[in-house]
N, C-alpha and C positions, 0 to 999 in steps of 0.2 A: 517801618524801616528799621533795619538792624543796626545796632551800635557798632562802631569801628572797634577792631581789636586793639587792646592796649599793647604797649611794647612788650611787656612780659608774656602776654598771651601770644603775640605774633612770633616772638622769639621761640617759644615752646613749639608752636606749629612748624616753623621752619626747621628747627633742630631735628625733628623726628620725621620730616617729610623725606621720601626716597630721594637720594642725592641728585640724580639726573633730572628728575621732575622739579626739584627745588631750583637747580641752576637754570633750567628752562624758564621757569616762572619769573625768577628774579631778574633775568636778563631783559625782561620787558617792562621793568619798573625802575626808573632812576632812584626812587626813594628806597626801594628794597636793596638795590645794588650798593648803596652807601653803607648798609649795615650787615649785609649777608655774610661776608667773609669773617666777621667778628663773632659769628654764632657757631658753636660746635657743629660739626657735620659727622654723621655716622655712616660707615661704609662696610659692606661685607667683604669687598675685594678692591684693592688699589694696586695697579701695576704702573710703574714709571719706567719707560724704555727709551731707546735712542730717539726714535721719531714718534713714539706712541704714548698715550695715556689710556689706561683702561679703568673705568669707574663702575664698580659693580659689574653689570653684564653688557656695558656699552664700551666699545673700543673706538678711540679717535686716533687716526694715523695721518701724519702730514707727508705728502709725496712731493718730490722735487719738481714735478710738472704742474705746480700751482693748483693742487687739489688736496682737500682734506676729506678722508673717508670716515664715515660714522657707520659702525657695524654693530648689530645686535642679532645674535644667532645667525640665521641665513639671510636676514634682511640687511641691506646696506644702502647708504645714501652718500653721494659725493657733492661737495660744495667747492666752488672755485674761489680761490683767494686771489688778490690782485697780481697781475703779471709782473709788476715792478717790485713785488715783495720777495726778498730772497728766502730760500728754503730754511736756512738756519734761523732767520728772524721770525718766520712763521711758526717754527717749532717753539721758539722762546715765547712768543705771544700766546700760543695754546697752553703752554705750561703755566704762564702767569695767570691766564684766565681761570684755569681749573684749580691751581695749587697756590699761586702766589699770595702771601699774606695770611694764609690759613694756619693758625697756630694751635687749633683745637680740632684736628682730624682724628677720628676714632675708626680704625680699619682693622677688622678681625684678621685679615690676611693681606700682607704687604709684600710686594715684589719690587726689587731694584734690579734692572737688567741692562747691561751693555750700554753704559752711558757715562759721560764725563760728569763727575759729581759737581764740579765748579760751575756747570751750566744750569744747575737747578735754581729755581727761585727760592725764596725763603719760605719754608713751611715746616710744620712739626706734626708727627703722627704718633699716636698711641696704638700699639698693636699687640696681638697675641701670637701671631705666626709671621715669620720673616723669611723670605727667600732672597738670596743675593747671588747674582751672576755677573762675572767680570768686574767685581769690586772686592776690596777688602772691607771688613766690617767697620774698621776705623774711618773709612772714607765717608760713611753715611750716618755715623752716630749723631751728627749735628741735627739730623732730620727726624730722629727718633726720641720720643719722650722717655726719660730715664725710668719712669714708672712702668714701662713695658717689660722691664727685666725683673726676674728671670722670665724668658720667653717660654711659652708652651711648646712651640715647635720652631726650629731653626734649620734652614737648608742652605748649605754653603758649598763652595768648591774646596778641593783638598789642599790648596796652597795656603790656607789660613793658619794662624797660630792657634792651635787647639787648646792652649793654656790661657787664652784670653778669658777673663772672668765672665764675660757675657756669653761666650761659647760654652764654657764648662758648666755654667749654671742652667743652660737650656734643658727643659724636661725631656725633650726629644730632639735628637740631632741627626740630620741627614746629610751625608757627604755625596754631592751630586756627581753625575755620570763621569766615571774615571776610565780613561783609556790606559794603554800600556805605559806610556811615558809618565802620566800622573801617578799611577799606583806604584811604580817602581821608584820614582824619585822621592815619594813621600811615605814609603812603606813604614819606616820607623815612627813617624809622627802619627800615622793611622793606628798603629798598634798601641800607642801610648795614650789614646783618647780615654778620658776619665768619665765621660757621661755614661749613665747606666742604660739608656735606651737609644740605640744607634742603628741607623740604616746606612749601609755602604752600597752605593749604586754603581755598578760596573757596566761599561759598555759590553765587555766580554768577561764574564766571571769564569775563573779557572780554579782547578783543584788546589793549586799552590796558594791562591788568595785565602781560601777558607782554612787550609791546613796551617798557613802562617799564623792566623789568629789563634787557632787551637793550641799550637805549640807554644806561642807566647804566653797564653794563659796558664798552660800546664807548668811552664818554667817560672813564671812570676806571680801566679795567683790571680784571682779576680773575685770581686765582691759578689755575694749572693744577691740576686735580683737583677744582675746585669744581663741585658739582651742585645745581641748584635744580629742584625738581619743583613745578609749578603744578597743583593738583588741583581738579576741579570737582565739587561735590556733586550736580549734576543729571545728569552723565554724558552730555551730549548736544552739547557745543559744541567738543570738541577738534579734530575734523576741520575744522570751519569756521574756527577760529582759525589752524590750521596753513596752510590755504589763503591766508588773509590775510597771514600772515607770509612765505609763499613769494612772493607778489606784491610785498610791501614790499622784500624783499631779492633780487629776481629777478636784478639785474645783478651781484651779488657772490657769490651763493651757489653751492655745489657740491653735487651729489647725493650721498646716502649709498648706496654700492654694496653689493650682496649682502645686502639687507634680508630675512633669512629668519626673524627672531624672530617666533614665533606670537603674541606679546602686543603687537606693534606695531599701531597703528590704521591705517586705510585710507590716509590721506594720507601720501605719502613724506616722510621726514625730509631734512634738508639741513645743511650747515655754512656758516658765515660767518667771515671772518677777524676776529680780535680785535686782534692786533698782529703784528709780524714773526715771533714765535716761538710763537704760540698761536692757536687758533680755537675757535668755539663750535659744538657739535653741538646741533641742534634737532630733536626728534622726539616723537611721541606714543606712549603706552603704556597698555594696559589692565591693571588689577589682575589678577594671576595667581590671586588667592584668589577665594572665592565672593562676596565683597562687591563689587557693581558699582561701578566707579570708573575714571575715565580721567584722565590727566594729561599735561601737556606738560613734557618734560624739557629743561633747558638745561645742558649740560656743557662745561666748559672743558678742552681737551686740547692737547697739543703740536701744533704745525703739522706735525711729522713723522709723526703718527699717521695710519693709514689711515682713510678714511671708510667703515667697515663696522660690522656689528653687534657685533663683538667689543668695541667701545668702549661699547656700549649695554647689554649684557646685565646683568640683575639689578640695575638701578638703580631 
């Protein structure tokens, strides 16, 4: 007969057990349920949405017609909750079951989407990557462990205060899909972003968007090592904009030599002088992943750097 696991041994097993499997097992043991939420839990991905929670690769969604859908890949299962249970209360119960009282959640990638922050149960997450939609960062800081900052990656919408210390300190900043209204209303704030690695995601990227960044840098300067990528949701305009930029800077540009990167778009990149000690590389790239995406990359380098693809790889 095997000996029972001691509490430290049981705690260690539960802590590093895959999260959904752990919750499934402990739900069937009253003794484990009493201690399970006090033990740290490790997740690759956590998304908290209006009627959803996604834990790793399993999504739970509460529907108003008294059903909860559990989905993993193409597989799905629906469970009926009591007819007399209101939809809002069912959402609250799901949140409390998965998140409530968990003060040691470690999630590599954390998303807050389209939700009233005051409706969240009490929990706390340590994360590397954070995405926020329909929130201000300040609305959800109470749920994020301060040790998470500076973040490796932060994705936000363009109405945030880009001077917020947690935004400025992010190693990589992504401004999420901007339409015409957003980019026009926030143009000055976007140009003043101080982060060195930035992705500007546009619903419809236009020549004036890229040209505006270049003009601002040429008038105000920009630190060597700064990289802005301007991404287009439609994936059809990058070559055309690069051609317009080449015509605009024809008299001062230099060609980028040795362009052998397979992810470059068709129109050749070029460089333009920024000041006596630095220049801006301008080129197009396709996403190397399966998701169709093209972007125009603006990178500030030393004037001593060679104009070749070594400056451009993996941006």
